[in-house]
mmCIF file as Biopython writes it, N, C-alpha, C and O atoms, coordinates in Angstrom:
data_model
#
loop_
_atom_site.group_PDB
_atom_site.id
_atom_site.type_symbol
_atom_site.label_atom_id
_atom_site.label_alt_id
_atom_site.label_comp_id
_atom_site.label_asym_id
_atom_site.label_entity_id
_atom_site.label_seq_id
_atom_site.pdbx_PDB_ins_code
_atom_site.Cartn_x
_atom_site.Cartn_y
_atom_site.Cartn_z
_atom_site.occupancy
_atom_site.B_iso_or_equiv
_atom_site.auth_seq_id
_atom_site.auth_asym_id
_atom_site.pdbx_PDB_model_num
ATOM 1   N N  . MET A ? 1  ? 76.701  -59.632 -113.433 1.0 0.0 1  A 1 
ATOM 2   C CA . MET A ? 1  ? 77.415  -59.273 -112.226 1.0 0.0 1  A 1 
ATOM 3   C C  . MET A ? 1  ? 78.911  -59.214 -112.531 1.0 0.0 1  A 1 
ATOM 4   O O  . MET A ? 1  ? 79.414  -60.038 -113.296 1.0 0.0 1  A 1 
ATOM 5   N N  . THR A ? 2  ? 79.615  -58.276 -111.958 1.0 0.0 2  A 1 
ATOM 6   C CA . THR A ? 2  ? 81.034  -58.059 -112.221 1.0 0.0 2  A 1 
ATOM 7   C C  . THR A ? 2  ? 81.883  -59.056 -111.455 1.0 0.0 2  A 1 
ATOM 8   O O  . THR A ? 2  ? 81.612  -59.344 -110.289 1.0 0.0 2  A 1 
ATOM 9   N N  . ASN A ? 3  ? 82.904  -59.580 -112.101 1.0 0.0 3  A 1 
ATOM 10  C CA . ASN A ? 3  ? 83.842  -60.493 -111.461 1.0 0.0 3  A 1 
ATOM 11  C C  . ASN A ? 3  ? 84.802  -59.684 -110.603 1.0 0.0 3  A 1 
ATOM 12  O O  . ASN A ? 3  ? 85.663  -58.986 -111.140 1.0 0.0 3  A 1 
ATOM 13  N N  . MET A ? 4  ? 84.675  -59.762 -109.277 1.0 0.0 4  A 1 
ATOM 14  C CA . MET A ? 4  ? 85.491  -58.966 -108.359 1.0 0.0 4  A 1 
ATOM 15  C C  . MET A ? 4  ? 86.965  -59.337 -108.427 1.0 0.0 4  A 1 
ATOM 16  O O  . MET A ? 4  ? 87.817  -58.481 -108.189 1.0 0.0 4  A 1 
ATOM 17  N N  . ALA A ? 5  ? 87.293  -60.588 -108.745 1.0 0.0 5  A 1 
ATOM 18  C CA . ALA A ? 5  ? 88.692  -60.996 -108.860 1.0 0.0 5  A 1 
ATOM 19  C C  . ALA A ? 5  ? 89.359  -60.259 -110.019 1.0 0.0 5  A 1 
ATOM 20  O O  . ALA A ? 5  ? 90.525  -59.876 -109.925 1.0 0.0 5  A 1 
ATOM 21  N N  . ALA A ? 6  ? 88.629  -60.064 -111.096 1.0 0.0 6  A 1 
ATOM 22  C CA . ALA A ? 6  ? 89.183  -59.355 -112.259 1.0 0.0 6  A 1 
ATOM 23  C C  . ALA A ? 6  ? 89.436  -57.894 -111.925 1.0 0.0 6  A 1 
ATOM 24  O O  . ALA A ? 6  ? 90.430  -57.318 -112.368 1.0 0.0 6  A 1 
ATOM 25  N N  . ILE A ? 7  ? 88.556  -57.298 -111.157 1.0 0.0 7  A 1 
ATOM 26  C CA . ILE A ? 7  ? 88.731  -55.894 -110.782 1.0 0.0 7  A 1 
ATOM 27  C C  . ILE A ? 7  ? 89.958  -55.727 -109.894 1.0 0.0 7  A 1 
ATOM 28  O O  . ILE A ? 7  ? 90.725  -54.781 -110.073 1.0 0.0 7  A 1 
ATOM 29  N N  . LYS A ? 8  ? 90.149  -56.618 -108.957 1.0 0.0 8  A 1 
ATOM 30  C CA . LYS A ? 8  ? 91.283  -56.511 -108.042 1.0 0.0 8  A 1 
ATOM 31  C C  . LYS A ? 8  ? 92.610  -56.817 -108.724 1.0 0.0 8  A 1 
ATOM 32  O O  . LYS A ? 8  ? 93.663  -56.428 -108.219 1.0 0.0 8  A 1 
ATOM 33  N N  . SER A ? 9  ? 92.577  -57.512 -109.871 1.0 0.0 9  A 1 
ATOM 34  C CA . SER A ? 9  ? 93.824  -57.890 -110.514 1.0 0.0 9  A 1 
ATOM 35  C C  . SER A ? 9  ? 94.357  -56.833 -111.483 1.0 0.0 9  A 1 
ATOM 36  O O  . SER A ? 9  ? 95.400  -57.041 -112.102 1.0 0.0 9  A 1 
ATOM 37  N N  . VAL A ? 10 ? 93.655  -55.700 -111.623 1.0 0.0 10 A 1 
ATOM 38  C CA . VAL A ? 10 ? 94.135  -54.638 -112.503 1.0 0.0 10 A 1 
ATOM 39  C C  . VAL A ? 10 ? 95.404  -54.054 -111.892 1.0 0.0 10 A 1 
ATOM 40  O O  . VAL A ? 10 ? 95.401  -53.647 -110.730 1.0 0.0 10 A 1 
ATOM 41  N N  . PRO A ? 11 ? 96.496  -54.009 -112.672 1.0 0.0 11 A 1 
ATOM 42  C CA . PRO A ? 11 ? 97.758  -53.509 -112.120 1.0 0.0 11 A 1 
ATOM 43  C C  . PRO A ? 11 ? 97.679  -52.032 -111.753 1.0 0.0 11 A 1 
ATOM 44  O O  . PRO A ? 11 ? 96.978  -51.252 -112.398 1.0 0.0 11 A 1 
ATOM 45  N N  . THR A ? 12 ? 98.395  -51.674 -110.726 1.0 0.0 12 A 1 
ATOM 46  C CA . THR A ? 12 ? 98.451  -50.271 -110.324 1.0 0.0 12 A 1 
ATOM 47  C C  . THR A ? 12 ? 99.671  -49.629 -110.958 1.0 0.0 12 A 1 
ATOM 48  O O  . THR A ? 12 ? 100.621 -50.311 -111.346 1.0 0.0 12 A 1 
ATOM 49  N N  . VAL A ? 13 ? 99.632  -48.337 -111.055 1.0 0.0 13 A 1 
ATOM 50  C CA . VAL A ? 13 ? 100.734 -47.596 -111.669 1.0 0.0 13 A 1 
ATOM 51  C C  . VAL A ? 13 ? 101.574 -46.985 -110.551 1.0 0.0 13 A 1 
ATOM 52  O O  . VAL A ? 13 ? 101.045 -46.423 -109.591 1.0 0.0 13 A 1 
ATOM 53  N N  . ALA A ? 14 ? 102.892 -47.108 -110.695 1.0 0.0 14 A 1 
ATOM 54  C CA . ALA A ? 14 ? 103.789 -46.513 -109.705 1.0 0.0 14 A 1 
ATOM 55  C C  . ALA A ? 14 ? 103.607 -45.004 -109.721 1.0 0.0 14 A 1 
ATOM 56  O O  . ALA A ? 14 ? 103.465 -44.403 -110.786 1.0 0.0 14 A 1 
ATOM 57  N N  . LYS A ? 15 ? 103.610 -44.395 -108.552 1.0 0.0 15 A 1 
ATOM 58  C CA . LYS A ? 15 ? 103.450 -42.956 -108.460 1.0 0.0 15 A 1 
ATOM 59  C C  . LYS A ? 15 ? 104.701 -42.264 -108.961 1.0 0.0 15 A 1 
ATOM 60  O O  . LYS A ? 15 ? 105.818 -42.619 -108.584 1.0 0.0 15 A 1 
ATOM 61  N N  . SER A ? 16 ? 104.501 -41.275 -109.813 1.0 0.0 16 A 1 
ATOM 62  C CA . SER A ? 16 ? 105.619 -40.545 -110.404 1.0 0.0 16 A 1 
ATOM 63  C C  . SER A ? 16 ? 106.044 -39.422 -109.475 1.0 0.0 16 A 1 
ATOM 64  O O  . SER A ? 16 ? 105.201 -38.699 -108.945 1.0 0.0 16 A 1 
ATOM 65  N N  . ARG A ? 17 ? 107.330 -39.275 -109.278 1.0 0.0 17 A 1 
ATOM 66  C CA . ARG A ? 17 ? 107.868 -38.180 -108.485 1.0 0.0 17 A 1 
ATOM 67  C C  . ARG A ? 17 ? 108.380 -37.058 -109.383 1.0 0.0 17 A 1 
ATOM 68  O O  . ARG A ? 17 ? 108.899 -36.053 -108.897 1.0 0.0 17 A 1 
ATOM 69  N N  . GLU A ? 18 ? 108.231 -37.234 -110.694 1.0 0.0 18 A 1 
ATOM 70  C CA . GLU A ? 18 ? 108.697 -36.244 -111.656 1.0 0.0 18 A 1 
ATOM 71  C C  . GLU A ? 18 ? 107.881 -34.966 -111.506 1.0 0.0 18 A 1 
ATOM 72  O O  . GLU A ? 18 ? 106.651 -35.008 -111.458 1.0 0.0 18 A 1 
ATOM 73  N N  . ALA A ? 19 ? 108.567 -33.835 -111.433 1.0 0.0 19 A 1 
ATOM 74  C CA . ALA A ? 19 ? 107.870 -32.555 -111.321 1.0 0.0 19 A 1 
ATOM 75  C C  . ALA A ? 19 ? 107.087 -32.292 -112.601 1.0 0.0 19 A 1 
ATOM 76  O O  . ALA A ? 19 ? 107.591 -32.520 -113.701 1.0 0.0 19 A 1 
ATOM 77  N N  . GLY A ? 20 ? 105.869 -31.818 -112.457 1.0 0.0 20 A 1 
ATOM 78  C CA . GLY A ? 20 ? 105.064 -31.490 -113.614 1.0 0.0 20 A 1 
ATOM 79  C C  . GLY A ? 20 ? 104.387 -32.669 -114.265 1.0 0.0 20 A 1 
ATOM 80  O O  . GLY A ? 20 ? 103.942 -32.559 -115.408 1.0 0.0 20 A 1 
ATOM 81  N N  . ALA A ? 21 ? 104.290 -33.792 -113.584 1.0 0.0 21 A 1 
ATOM 82  C CA . ALA A ? 21 ? 103.614 -34.956 -114.152 1.0 0.0 21 A 1 
ATOM 83  C C  . ALA A ? 21 ? 102.783 -35.638 -113.076 1.0 0.0 21 A 1 
ATOM 84  O O  . ALA A ? 21 ? 103.161 -35.666 -111.905 1.0 0.0 21 A 1 
ATOM 85  N N  . PHE A ? 22 ? 101.651 -36.185 -113.487 1.0 0.0 22 A 1 
ATOM 86  C CA . PHE A ? 22 ? 100.834 -36.945 -112.549 1.0 0.0 22 A 1 
ATOM 87  C C  . PHE A ? 22 ? 100.064 -38.001 -113.321 1.0 0.0 22 A 1 
ATOM 88  O O  . PHE A ? 22 ? 99.974  -37.940 -114.547 1.0 0.0 22 A 1 
ATOM 89  N N  . THR A ? 23 ? 99.517  -38.955 -112.617 1.0 0.0 23 A 1 
ATOM 90  C CA . THR A ? 23 ? 98.697  -39.987 -113.245 1.0 0.0 23 A 1 
ATOM 91  C C  . THR A ? 23 ? 97.274  -39.863 -112.738 1.0 0.0 23 A 1 
ATOM 92  O O  . THR A ? 23 ? 97.033  -39.445 -111.605 1.0 0.0 23 A 1 
ATOM 93  N N  . LYS A ? 24 ? 96.341  -40.230 -113.592 1.0 0.0 24 A 1 
ATOM 94  C CA . LYS A ? 24 ? 94.920  -40.202 -113.251 1.0 0.0 24 A 1 
ATOM 95  C C  . LYS A ? 24 ? 94.297  -41.469 -113.788 1.0 0.0 24 A 1 
ATOM 96  O O  . LYS A ? 24 ? 94.443  -41.785 -114.969 1.0 0.0 24 A 1 
ATOM 97  N N  . ARG A ? 25 ? 93.608  -42.191 -112.938 1.0 0.0 25 A 1 
ATOM 98  C CA . ARG A ? 25 ? 92.947  -43.428 -113.343 1.0 0.0 25 A 1 
ATOM 99  C C  . ARG A ? 25 ? 91.459  -43.166 -113.529 1.0 0.0 25 A 1 
ATOM 100 O O  . ARG A ? 25 ? 90.784  -42.665 -112.629 1.0 0.0 25 A 1 
ATOM 101 N N  . ILE A ? 26 ? 90.966  -43.510 -114.694 1.0 0.0 26 A 1 
ATOM 102 C CA . ILE A ? 26 ? 89.538  -43.405 -114.990 1.0 0.0 26 A 1 
ATOM 103 C C  . ILE A ? 26 ? 89.109  -44.774 -115.486 1.0 0.0 26 A 1 
ATOM 104 O O  . ILE A ? 26 ? 89.471  -45.187 -116.587 1.0 0.0 26 A 1 
ATOM 105 N N  . GLY A ? 27 ? 88.340  -45.470 -114.673 1.0 0.0 27 A 1 
ATOM 106 C CA . GLY A ? 27 ? 87.946  -46.837 -115.007 1.0 0.0 27 A 1 
ATOM 107 C C  . GLY A ? 27 ? 89.174  -47.733 -115.014 1.0 0.0 27 A 1 
ATOM 108 O O  . GLY A ? 27 ? 89.925  -47.772 -114.039 1.0 0.0 27 A 1 
ATOM 109 N N  . TYR A ? 28 ? 89.379  -48.450 -116.107 1.0 0.0 28 A 1 
ATOM 110 C CA . TYR A ? 28 ? 90.530  -49.346 -116.215 1.0 0.0 28 A 1 
ATOM 111 C C  . TYR A ? 28 ? 91.700  -48.698 -116.962 1.0 0.0 28 A 1 
ATOM 112 O O  . TYR A ? 28 ? 92.712  -49.348 -117.226 1.0 0.0 28 A 1 
ATOM 113 N N  . THR A ? 29 ? 91.557  -47.430 -117.296 1.0 0.0 29 A 1 
ATOM 114 C CA . THR A ? 29 ? 92.612  -46.745 -118.041 1.0 0.0 29 A 1 
ATOM 115 C C  . THR A ? 29 ? 93.354  -45.796 -117.127 1.0 0.0 29 A 1 
ATOM 116 O O  . THR A ? 29 ? 92.740  -45.045 -116.369 1.0 0.0 29 A 1 
ATOM 117 N N  . VAL A ? 30 ? 94.691  -45.827 -117.198 1.0 0.0 30 A 1 
ATOM 118 C CA . VAL A ? 30 ? 95.519  -44.917 -116.418 1.0 0.0 30 A 1 
ATOM 119 C C  . VAL A ? 30 ? 96.160  -43.930 -117.386 1.0 0.0 30 A 1 
ATOM 120 O O  . VAL A ? 30 ? 96.834  -44.324 -118.338 1.0 0.0 30 A 1 
ATOM 121 N N  . TYR A ? 31 ? 95.943  -42.645 -117.131 1.0 0.0 31 A 1 
ATOM 122 C CA . TYR A ? 31 ? 96.487  -41.598 -117.972 1.0 0.0 31 A 1 
ATOM 123 C C  . TYR A ? 31 ? 97.678  -40.967 -117.256 1.0 0.0 31 A 1 
ATOM 124 O O  . TYR A ? 31 ? 97.597  -40.666 -116.065 1.0 0.0 31 A 1 
ATOM 125 N N  . ARG A ? 32 ? 98.782  -40.764 -117.975 1.0 0.0 32 A 1 
ATOM 126 C CA . ARG A ? 32 ? 99.934  -40.051 -117.432 1.0 0.0 32 A 1 
ATOM 127 C C  . ARG A ? 32 ? 99.927  -38.681 -118.087 1.0 0.0 32 A 1 
ATOM 128 O O  . ARG A ? 32 ? 100.002 -38.562 -119.310 1.0 0.0 32 A 1 
ATOM 129 N N  . VAL A ? 33 ? 99.836  -37.649 -117.259 1.0 0.0 33 A 1 
ATOM 130 C CA . VAL A ? 33 ? 99.692  -36.288 -117.756 1.0 0.0 33 A 1 
ATOM 131 C C  . VAL A ? 33 ? 100.951 -35.503 -117.423 1.0 0.0 33 A 1 
ATOM 132 O O  . VAL A ? 33 ? 101.379 -35.453 -116.270 1.0 0.0 33 A 1 
ATOM 133 N N  . GLY A ? 34 ? 101.523 -34.906 -118.422 1.0 0.0 34 A 1 
ATOM 134 C CA . GLY A ? 34 ? 102.684 -34.043 -118.226 1.0 0.0 34 A 1 
ATOM 135 C C  . GLY A ? 34 ? 102.241 -32.590 -118.293 1.0 0.0 34 A 1 
ATOM 136 O O  . GLY A ? 34 ? 101.416 -32.226 -119.131 1.0 0.0 34 A 1 
ATOM 137 N N  . VAL A ? 35 ? 102.783 -31.766 -117.419 1.0 0.0 35 A 1 
ATOM 138 C CA . VAL A ? 35 ? 102.402 -30.364 -117.350 1.0 0.0 35 A 1 
ATOM 139 C C  . VAL A ? 35 ? 103.649 -29.520 -117.565 1.0 0.0 35 A 1 
ATOM 140 O O  . VAL A ? 35 ? 104.711 -29.810 -117.013 1.0 0.0 35 A 1 
ATOM 141 N N  . HIS A ? 36 ? 103.513 -28.485 -118.362 1.0 0.0 36 A 1 
ATOM 142 C CA . HIS A ? 36 ? 104.641 -27.601 -118.629 1.0 0.0 36 A 1 
ATOM 143 C C  . HIS A ? 36 ? 104.200 -26.152 -118.442 1.0 0.0 36 A 1 
ATOM 144 O O  . HIS A ? 36 ? 103.142 -25.752 -118.929 1.0 0.0 36 A 1 
ATOM 145 N N  . PHE A ? 37 ? 104.996 -25.383 -117.750 1.0 0.0 37 A 1 
ATOM 146 C CA . PHE A ? 37 ? 104.740 -23.964 -117.576 1.0 0.0 37 A 1 
ATOM 147 C C  . PHE A ? 37 ? 105.925 -23.188 -118.129 1.0 0.0 37 A 1 
ATOM 148 O O  . PHE A ? 37 ? 107.077 -23.577 -117.936 1.0 0.0 37 A 1 
ATOM 149 N N  . SER A ? 38 ? 105.642 -22.108 -118.803 1.0 0.0 38 A 1 
ATOM 150 C CA . SER A ? 38 ? 106.692 -21.270 -119.365 1.0 0.0 38 A 1 
ATOM 151 C C  . SER A ? 38 ? 107.409 -20.505 -118.257 1.0 0.0 38 A 1 
ATOM 152 O O  . SER A ? 38 ? 106.772 -19.982 -117.343 1.0 0.0 38 A 1 
ATOM 153 N N  . ASP A ? 39 ? 108.729 -20.443 -118.343 1.0 0.0 39 A 1 
ATOM 154 C CA . ASP A ? 39 ? 109.513 -19.675 -117.368 1.0 0.0 39 A 1 
ATOM 155 C C  . ASP A ? 39 ? 109.400 -18.176 -117.610 1.0 0.0 39 A 1 
ATOM 156 O O  . ASP A ? 39 ? 109.697 -17.382 -116.717 1.0 0.0 39 A 1 
ATOM 157 N N  . THR A ? 40 ? 108.980 -17.785 -118.794 1.0 0.0 40 A 1 
ATOM 158 C CA . THR A ? 40 ? 108.920 -16.364 -119.134 1.0 0.0 40 A 1 
ATOM 159 C C  . THR A ? 40 ? 107.509 -15.788 -119.068 1.0 0.0 40 A 1 
ATOM 160 O O  . THR A ? 40 ? 107.326 -14.599 -119.328 1.0 0.0 40 A 1 
ATOM 161 N N  . SER A ? 41 ? 106.525 -16.584 -118.735 1.0 0.0 41 A 1 
ATOM 162 C CA . SER A ? 41 ? 105.144 -16.127 -118.692 1.0 0.0 41 A 1 
ATOM 163 C C  . SER A ? 41 ? 104.930 -15.167 -117.530 1.0 0.0 41 A 1 
ATOM 164 O O  . SER A ? 41 ? 105.497 -15.345 -116.452 1.0 0.0 41 A 1 
ATOM 165 N N  . THR A ? 42 ? 104.115 -14.160 -117.757 1.0 0.0 42 A 1 
ATOM 166 C CA . THR A ? 42 ? 103.759 -13.221 -116.688 1.0 0.0 42 A 1 
ATOM 167 C C  . THR A ? 42 ? 102.375 -13.525 -116.135 1.0 0.0 42 A 1 
ATOM 168 O O  . THR A ? 42 ? 101.936 -12.887 -115.178 1.0 0.0 42 A 1 
ATOM 169 N N  . GLU A ? 43 ? 101.686 -14.489 -116.727 1.0 0.0 43 A 1 
ATOM 170 C CA . GLU A ? 43 ? 100.331 -14.860 -116.337 1.0 0.0 43 A 1 
ATOM 171 C C  . GLU A ? 43 ? 100.382 -16.009 -115.330 1.0 0.0 43 A 1 
ATOM 172 O O  . GLU A ? 43 ? 101.067 -17.005 -115.562 1.0 0.0 43 A 1 
ATOM 173 N N  . THR A ? 44 ? 99.663  -15.879 -114.217 1.0 0.0 44 A 1 
ATOM 174 C CA . THR A ? 44 ? 99.617  -16.958 -113.237 1.0 0.0 44 A 1 
ATOM 175 C C  . THR A ? 44 ? 98.657  -18.046 -113.725 1.0 0.0 44 A 1 
ATOM 176 O O  . THR A ? 44 ? 97.885  -17.826 -114.659 1.0 0.0 44 A 1 
ATOM 177 N N  . ALA A ? 45 ? 98.710  -19.206 -113.097 1.0 0.0 45 A 1 
ATOM 178 C CA . ALA A ? 45 ? 97.798  -20.296 -113.451 1.0 0.0 45 A 1 
ATOM 179 C C  . ALA A ? 45 ? 96.351  -19.851 -113.244 1.0 0.0 45 A 1 
ATOM 180 O O  . ALA A ? 45 ? 95.480  -20.161 -114.057 1.0 0.0 45 A 1 
ATOM 181 N N  . LYS A ? 46 ? 96.100  -19.135 -112.170 1.0 0.0 46 A 1 
ATOM 182 C CA . LYS A ? 46 ? 94.748  -18.637 -111.902 1.0 0.0 46 A 1 
ATOM 183 C C  . LYS A ? 46 ? 94.294  -17.693 -113.011 1.0 0.0 46 A 1 
ATOM 184 O O  . LYS A ? 46 ? 93.168  -17.795 -113.495 1.0 0.0 46 A 1 
ATOM 185 N N  . ASP A ? 47 ? 95.179  -16.765 -113.416 1.0 0.0 47 A 1 
ATOM 186 C CA . ASP A ? 47 ? 94.854  -15.837 -114.496 1.0 0.0 47 A 1 
ATOM 187 C C  . ASP A ? 47 ? 94.536  -16.584 -115.789 1.0 0.0 47 A 1 
ATOM 188 O O  . ASP A ? 47 ? 93.596  -16.231 -116.501 1.0 0.0 47 A 1 
ATOM 189 N N  . LYS A ? 48 ? 95.315  -17.609 -116.088 1.0 0.0 48 A 1 
ATOM 190 C CA . LYS A ? 48 ? 95.131  -18.379 -117.322 1.0 0.0 48 A 1 
ATOM 191 C C  . LYS A ? 48 ? 93.781  -19.096 -117.322 1.0 0.0 48 A 1 
ATOM 192 O O  . LYS A ? 48 ? 93.057  -19.068 -118.316 1.0 0.0 48 A 1 
ATOM 193 N N  . ILE A ? 49 ? 93.450  -19.737 -116.204 1.0 0.0 49 A 1 
ATOM 194 C CA . ILE A ? 49 ? 92.172  -20.463 -116.107 1.0 0.0 49 A 1 
ATOM 195 C C  . ILE A ? 49 ? 91.002  -19.504 -116.243 1.0 0.0 49 A 1 
ATOM 196 O O  . ILE A ? 49 ? 90.041  -19.787 -116.957 1.0 0.0 49 A 1 
ATOM 197 N N  . LEU A ? 50 ? 91.082  -18.361 -115.553 1.0 0.0 50 A 1 
ATOM 198 C CA . LEU A ? 50 ? 90.007  -17.374 -115.658 1.0 0.0 50 A 1 
ATOM 199 C C  . LEU A ? 50 ? 89.870  -16.858 -117.090 1.0 0.0 50 A 1 
ATOM 200 O O  . LEU A ? 50 ? 88.753  -16.662 -117.569 1.0 0.0 50 A 1 
ATOM 201 N N  . ARG A ? 51 ? 91.000  -16.635 -117.784 1.0 0.0 51 A 1 
ATOM 202 C CA . ARG A ? 51 ? 90.968  -16.181 -119.166 1.0 0.0 51 A 1 
ATOM 203 C C  . ARG A ? 51 ? 90.327  -17.244 -120.059 1.0 0.0 51 A 1 
ATOM 204 O O  . ARG A ? 51 ? 89.513  -16.913 -120.920 1.0 0.0 51 A 1 
ATOM 205 N N  . LEU A ? 52 ? 90.683  -18.514 -119.864 1.0 0.0 52 A 1 
ATOM 206 C CA . LEU A ? 52 ? 90.113  -19.588 -120.673 1.0 0.0 52 A 1 
ATOM 207 C C  . LEU A ? 52 ? 88.603  -19.702 -120.465 1.0 0.0 52 A 1 
ATOM 208 O O  . LEU A ? 52 ? 87.852  -19.860 -121.428 1.0 0.0 52 A 1 
ATOM 209 N N  . VAL A ? 53 ? 88.162  -19.624 -119.218 1.0 0.0 53 A 1 
ATOM 210 C CA . VAL A ? 53 ? 86.726  -19.711 -118.915 1.0 0.0 53 A 1 
ATOM 211 C C  . VAL A ? 53 ? 85.996  -18.518 -119.517 1.0 0.0 53 A 1 
ATOM 212 O O  . VAL A ? 53 ? 84.934  -18.677 -120.119 1.0 0.0 53 A 1 
ATOM 213 N N  . ARG A ? 54 ? 86.565  -17.319 -119.357 1.0 0.0 54 A 1 
ATOM 214 C CA . ARG A ? 54 ? 85.938  -16.108 -119.890 1.0 0.0 54 A 1 
ATOM 215 C C  . ARG A ? 54 ? 85.819  -16.184 -121.418 1.0 0.0 54 A 1 
ATOM 216 O O  . ARG A ? 54 ? 84.774  -15.854 -121.980 1.0 0.0 54 A 1 
ATOM 217 N N  . THR A ? 55 ? 86.888  -16.618 -122.082 1.0 0.0 55 A 1 
ATOM 218 C CA . THR A ? 55 ? 86.887  -16.719 -123.540 1.0 0.0 55 A 1 
ATOM 219 C C  . THR A ? 55 ? 85.850  -17.730 -124.023 1.0 0.0 55 A 1 
ATOM 220 O O  . THR A ? 55 ? 85.148  -17.483 -125.004 1.0 0.0 55 A 1 
ATOM 221 N N  . GLU A ? 56 ? 85.753  -18.869 -123.335 1.0 0.0 56 A 1 
ATOM 222 C CA . GLU A ? 56 ? 84.776  -19.887 -123.716 1.0 0.0 56 A 1 
ATOM 223 C C  . GLU A ? 56 ? 83.348  -19.387 -123.505 1.0 0.0 56 A 1 
ATOM 224 O O  . GLU A ? 56 ? 82.470  -19.641 -124.330 1.0 0.0 56 A 1 
ATOM 225 N N  . ALA A ? 57 ? 83.116  -18.676 -122.397 1.0 0.0 57 A 1 
ATOM 226 C CA . ALA A ? 57 ? 81.780  -18.155 -122.121 1.0 0.0 57 A 1 
ATOM 227 C C  . ALA A ? 57 ? 81.377  -17.112 -123.161 1.0 0.0 57 A 1 
ATOM 228 O O  . ALA A ? 57 ? 80.226  -17.079 -123.597 1.0 0.0 57 A 1 
ATOM 229 N N  . GLU A ? 58 ? 82.320  -16.263 -123.554 1.0 0.0 58 A 1 
ATOM 230 C CA . GLU A ? 58 ? 82.031  -15.226 -124.545 1.0 0.0 58 A 1 
ATOM 231 C C  . GLU A ? 58 ? 81.783  -15.810 -125.929 1.0 0.0 58 A 1 
ATOM 232 O O  . GLU A ? 58 ? 80.990  -15.266 -126.697 1.0 0.0 58 A 1 
ATOM 233 N N  . SER A ? 59 ? 82.458  -16.916 -126.254 1.0 0.0 59 A 1 
ATOM 234 C CA . SER A ? 59 ? 82.311  -17.493 -127.584 1.0 0.0 59 A 1 
ATOM 235 C C  . SER A ? 59 ? 81.005  -18.287 -127.724 1.0 0.0 59 A 1 
ATOM 236 O O  . SER A ? 59 ? 80.521  -18.502 -128.835 1.0 0.0 59 A 1 
ATOM 237 N N  . GLY A ? 60 ? 80.444  -18.718 -126.600 1.0 0.0 60 A 1 
ATOM 238 C CA . GLY A ? 60 ? 79.215  -19.504 -126.646 1.0 0.0 60 A 1 
ATOM 239 C C  . GLY A ? 60 ? 79.426  -20.912 -127.168 1.0 0.0 60 A 1 
ATOM 240 O O  . GLY A ? 60 ? 78.457  -21.573 -127.544 1.0 0.0 60 A 1 
ATOM 241 N N  . GLU A ? 61 ? 80.660  -21.391 -127.204 1.0 0.0 61 A 1 
ATOM 242 C CA . GLU A ? 61 ? 80.976  -22.713 -127.740 1.0 0.0 61 A 1 
ATOM 243 C C  . GLU A ? 61 ? 81.405  -23.679 -126.650 1.0 0.0 61 A 1 
ATOM 244 O O  . GLU A ? 61 ? 82.242  -24.546 -126.902 1.0 0.0 61 A 1 
ATOM 245 N N  . GLY A ? 62 ? 80.868  -23.560 -125.465 1.0 0.0 62 A 1 
ATOM 246 C CA . GLY A ? 62 ? 81.232  -24.433 -124.376 1.0 0.0 62 A 1 
ATOM 247 C C  . GLY A ? 62 ? 80.691  -25.838 -124.554 1.0 0.0 62 A 1 
ATOM 248 O O  . GLY A ? 62 ? 79.934  -26.108 -125.486 1.0 0.0 62 A 1 
ATOM 249 N N  . ALA A ? 63 ? 81.078  -26.722 -123.665 1.0 0.0 63 A 1 
ATOM 250 C CA . ALA A ? 63 ? 80.677  -28.128 -123.751 1.0 0.0 63 A 1 
ATOM 251 C C  . ALA A ? 63 ? 79.151  -28.297 -123.687 1.0 0.0 63 A 1 
ATOM 252 O O  . ALA A ? 63 ? 78.609  -29.230 -124.279 1.0 0.0 63 A 1 
ATOM 253 N N  . ILE A ? 64 ? 78.476  -27.423 -122.991 1.0 0.0 64 A 1 
ATOM 254 C CA . ILE A ? 64 ? 77.023  -27.530 -122.862 1.0 0.0 64 A 1 
ATOM 255 C C  . ILE A ? 64 ? 76.343  -27.241 -124.198 1.0 0.0 64 A 1 
ATOM 256 O O  . ILE A ? 64 ? 75.290  -27.807 -124.490 1.0 0.0 64 A 1 
ATOM 257 N N  . ASN A ? 65 ? 76.927  -26.380 -124.999 1.0 0.0 65 A 1 
ATOM 258 C CA . ASN A ? 65 ? 76.313  -25.962 -126.258 1.0 0.0 65 A 1 
ATOM 259 C C  . ASN A ? 65 ? 76.666  -26.872 -127.432 1.0 0.0 65 A 1 
ATOM 260 O O  . ASN A ? 65 ? 76.223  -26.606 -128.549 1.0 0.0 65 A 1 
ATOM 261 N N  . GLN A ? 66 ? 77.428  -27.913 -127.230 1.0 0.0 66 A 1 
ATOM 262 C CA . GLN A ? 66 ? 77.852  -28.762 -128.341 1.0 0.0 66 A 1 
ATOM 263 C C  . GLN A ? 66 ? 76.778  -29.749 -128.721 1.0 0.0 66 A 1 
ATOM 264 O O  . GLN A ? 66 ? 76.968  -30.545 -129.641 1.0 0.0 66 A 1 
#
């Protein structure tokens, strides 16, 4: 059985107000993720995601096939 006092005592991370950064907690690990976008790019975020998904599907090397 899990010790509930230990779970409640895990420190929380202060929320970042920095543009392009966020934190994500998975289990007891907190990840700080920085995001950068090019000022000169002509591709939108939606276009980029669709291109990445399309390229992965065409290559047949997706996570399911590993």
